[in-house]
N, C-alpha and C positions, 0 to 999 in steps of 0.2 A: 219744531214744534212736538209740545209735550198737548195732546186734544183726545178731546168725546167728544163721543156721538153717541146718540142720543135713537130714538126712533120714540116717534109720539103715537099712539094709534087713540081710536070713535070709537064705540060702543055703541053699534046702533041701537038706543033704547027701546024700539018701539018691538023688536023682537023677543027682547025680553030674557032672562036668563039660560042656564041646561037649570038641571036639576040637583047639580051642584054649586049653584049660587054661583055661577063664576058663565062672564060674559065668553071667552075663552080664557083655555090654558095658558097665561103664557108663556111655557116653555114649551111649546110647541112652533108660539106667533114668534118666539125669537132664537129657536135655535138656529134658521140658516143667517140673522144677521150678524150673532156674535157672530161663524165660520165663518161667514165677507166679511164683519172686524176684525176679524184673525189669519184668520188663513191669505186676503187679499189686498187689503189694507194698508194691516200692523208688515212697517216694517216697510213701503211701495213706496218705487217712487214717482209722485203725481207727476205727471209732464204735461205739452203742449202732443198732440202728437204730431206737431211737423219740428217741431226742438233739433236741434241738427247734436247735440250729444249724444242719441240717442243711438246712434248707431258704433260712435265709440264703441258706450258703455256693451255694446252689447258682443261691440268681438270682442273686449277685454275681457268682460265678463258675459258669461254664456246665461249665465246663469239667477242673474239678474232678476232683480220682483220689480217689475213695472204698471201702472200706471196710467194705457195711457188719455187724455180726455181730446174732445172737439177745439177747446180753447184751451186758454193758464187756470189749472187749477190754483184760483182761486177760490177765496170759504164762502162761496155764493155757492161756485156750481161742481164744489163738492158736497154745500146742503143739496143741492136740483138735482145729482147725476144717484149721490146715494138716497138715494130718497126715489125714486122708478130706480133703482136696483131692490127696496126694501116693495116698494110697490107692487115692482113683478115676482120674486117670491111670493111673497105673501098670495097671490090669487093667484098663482100657481101647489104653492101648493094647502095650501083651505083655501079656498075656494069658499066654502059653505058657508065661512067661519061672519061671528058677530058682532068682529072687529074692519077698521075700515082705516090703512093709514092713514091720518092725516099731513105725519109729513120726519124730516129731523130735523135738532136744534145738536147743530156743530159750537161746540165751545172751543177757540182756539187759545184763549191765551186767557188772565180769569180775569179780560177789562175787555173779551174779544169773541165778541158769539154770530150766532143767525141763526135766526128759523126759517130754514124749505115749510112753507106749505101746501100743499093744492091745491083748488077749488072747490065747495061743498060735492061738486060733486067725477072728484081724482080727475079733473086735469089738471096738469102744473102750465103754469104761468107761462100769460104766452111773451112774454122776456127769456126762458130755457126752453120751449117753440123755439123759438128763433132764434138760438144760440146757433138749435141740433135739426132745424132741417135735413141740413142736408146730410147728417150720420147718426150712423145708427151703431152701437159696440155696447160693449158689457151692460151698460147702465136698462138697457132695456132686456137680456139675458135672461132667465129662472135659473143660469144657471150659477151655483155659489160664486165657484173657480175666471169661469168668461173673461177672460182679461185682451175681445181684442173690441176696433175699431173698424168700420171700415164705411172712406162713401156711401149716401144714400144715390140712388138711381133718379134726376133732378126728370 
């Protein structure tokens, strides 16, 4: 697929603009996001963490670019996990920012896309929490290059 991942932010209007009449310097807001997309997601094999082909890939191509998902990497899950990743990086990098992460838009094809949005308080929707309840991984980490996934303790 040739797809696009768009980060979506919301300006907290009650906090006003800075001296430069900006809510945020978008170069700073987007820096880690762009690095994640280009250095981690781009040209990676998105796969279910239990995909049996992964062991063969690792054996045959030790430096394969793999990005594991706790479920099948559907467009919905890609959008949800990318949004969680964006939120984790944004909170760690710019905790005093006047913008909040709203979500991520994934354009999969010219006619297929999905918009993932957090609730007004920044929480992920119940369906995503249900899918992730027993997992932690790269999507929770503020480290741009994290590709880890592990079951969380039940």
